[in-house]
Structure formats: structure tokens, C-alpha cells
N, C-alpha and C positions, 0 to 999 in steps of 0.2 A: 225480523218480524215474518209472521206468516200471513200472507194474503190468500184467500181461497177465490177462484173465480166462479161466481155462482152461475155457471152455464152448462148445460149439456150439449153444446154446439161446438165442435173441437175447432170449425173456422174461425169463430169469433175468441176462441182461447188463444190460438194460435197468433192472431192479429196483435190483442192485447199484450201477449207476453213479448212479441217482438218490439212493441213501442217501449215497453217497460226496461227491456235487456239495456244495461249498460247505463240506465238513468237513475236506477234506486236499487238499494242493496234489500231486496225482500226475496222470500222462499216462496214462489209461485205453487198453489196446488188448483186442482180442479174439481169438480165433483166426481170424476172419476176416481179421485183418492178416497172419496166417500160414498162408496157404492151402497150403503145403506139408507143414503137420502135420496128422495125425491121431490123436486121442485113442486110446490103448491100451483093449481092453476092460476093462470093470468085472469086476475078479475077487475084490474084497475080499470080507472077511465083515460089515463095518460101513461105516456113511457115513463115518466117520472114517477107513478104509482106502482107500475109493474117493476120496474129496476129496483126501487126500495123494498117492494114486496119480498123479492128474490133475495136481494144481499141480506135484508134483516133477518130472516129465516135459516140462512146459511151462516151468518154470524152468532144466532142464539145456539143453533144445533152443534156447530163446531168448537165453540169458545174462541175462534180465531176471526179476525177482521176480514169482510167480504167484500168483494167488488160485484155489483150486478149491473146488467146491461139489457137493456131495452131499445129495441131500434126499428125503423119502417122507412118505407118509401110512401112520400107522398106526390101524387101526381096531379098537377093544374087541371088537365081535362076531366080527372075523375072527381072533382072536388076534394082532393086530399087523399084518396084512397089509393093503394090498400091500407096505408096508416097502421095502425095498430093490429091490422089482421094479414100484415105481410107476411108471415110465416105460414100463414094458411089461406091465403087469398083463394085458391082453387079447393079449398076442404082440409079438413084434418089429416094429418100425416101424408100430405102430398109431396111430391119431389120438387126441387129448385126449377125444373124444366117446365112442369105444370104451372107453378105460378106464373112463369114467364110467357107461358102460351096463352093464359089467359089475359094478362096484361095487353100483349100484343093483339090479342083478337078484339079485344075493347076498344083500343085506339087505333084500328085499322080505318084508314080513310083522314085520320086527324092530321092537318098539317104540321111541319116540323116548329114552325112559330108556337103550336098551341100545345107541343109536348113538353113542355116544362115540368120539372121535377126536382125533388131534393131529397137527399138521405139523411136521416136525422137518428143520432145515437145519444141517450142518455144513461149516465154512469151514476149508479148511488155507490158510495164508499159507506159502510156501517161497521161499526166497531162492536167488539164482543159486549162493550158498556152501552151500547145503544146509540152511540152517536151516529149523526146521518149528515151526510154531506152530498151534494148532486151537483153534476156538471153536464155541459151538452156540447156536442158537435154536430154542425151543419155541413154540408156539401150541396151546393146548387149544380143542376143539370140539365139534361132532358133525355128522353126516351127514344130510342132508336125505333128503326121500323124492322130491324132483324137482328138477331144476336151476332156479336163479332168478338173475337179472343178466345184464350183457352184458359186463362188463369181466373183467380178469384172464385165466388160463390154467388149464390142467390139470385140477384137481379143484376149483379156486375155486367153480365155480356150485353145487357141493354141499356144501360146506364152511360151516357156520353157526357164526358167531362170536358166542356169548352176550352179550359185554358191551356190543356195539353193534346187536345184534338183526338181524342182516344176514348173509347170505353174504358170503363174499370178493368175489364176482362184482359184488355190490352195492356195493362202496365203491369211489372213485375211488383213483388211483394213489398221491397222496400218502397218504391213509388208510390204504391197506391198508400200505404201507411203514412207518408208523408201529407198527402192532399185527402183522404178519406174522411168521412164524418167520425169513424171511431177513432181515427189516430189522432185527430183532433182532441176530441173527448177525452182521451188517455193524457194526452199532454196537459189537457186543463186540470186534470186529476192529479198530476204529481206534486203540485204544492201541498196539497193535502195529505197525501201519502208520505211525502218528506216531514212534513209536521208529526204526524202520527209515529214515524220511525224514530224522530227525534225526542219523543215522550218516553220510549223505551231504552234509550242510551244513558 
């Protein structure tokens, strides 16, 4: 079975592929394998809406099952922001660092006990026949006062994960995938993907 990851973000694709590896026998492709495709603008009012929109578009255009991801960081002190706008928190086509800088600036002076945050990853699996399944992964933590660590991407350097006493950027890739919101979401998707694969055998 061919599964197309409906994302232009190589970091997301790498994390999803790493979790799926050795778990299920599928051929993974990304949008780099379909350069003629451009994802539609995100217009959904939820992670679920956006994930389905991406996966449905790619499944219909390619004729293969597609997996769409929409994720975000929700910060307690900011009433859930940046949320759906996590990737463009500081503006369109900005760097990860610019987004982090804005977040830390807004949280300046906020005490640790009020810096609670969570990562959410919503995955939509859509077949070429239009079957839609959605799963979600959540990881609770808090925002640090400065960045720490060299790995990961996005808000990882400022997302502190209490059970391991480190930021996501201080974890290696395998360790992060065991605990992250995306790793949890992909593992939740495995029974669905195995069911689709069984139908093709």
C-alpha cells in the first residue's frame, strides 16, 4: 500500500516515517514525490478540519491513501494561543526562531506555574475512496524562559517535558517520538492503517 504524507514540512514527515518504520509494511511518499500538487490554504476552524482537508485533497489527487497532519501549541497563559496559528504565529513565512521569540516575549515575567502548555497533533487518514479516520495525540508540558537543546524543530527548544526533566530539543529523535504528541498520534493511527492494508491483501 502506498501512503502519501500530506505535508511540505520535512521535519513532520521524518517523525511520522520514523514511527511507522518497522510497524507496518507501507510505501511512504511525501509531497516532494508529487511536485505538481500544492496544498490548499488552511481554512478549517480546528486541527481536525485542517488535517482532513489536506489528506482528502492529496488522496483525491494522487489516488492513494493519504495522511494529513495538523498540529499546534496551546499555552495556558495565552488562552490557548498560538493554537491553529502556531506555524505562523509571528507572521506568514517566518522562521521557527521568530515564532519562539514572539512566544517568549509574550510570556516574559509569567511565573513557571502559569506557563503550562500542550502540544496537539491531529492526523487524518483518507483513502482514495473517501473513507476518513481521525486520531489525536496530546503532550503536556510548560514553556521555558529560554531555549535549550539542539535537536527538534519549531517550539521544541522551549517546550519542557516534566516526566523527562528536559525540553523536547534535549531529547534524541527516538526518545522524542516515544513521548511526543505526533508519536502518540501516529501510534493511534496504526490500527487504522493495518486495517486498510488488510483490505488490500
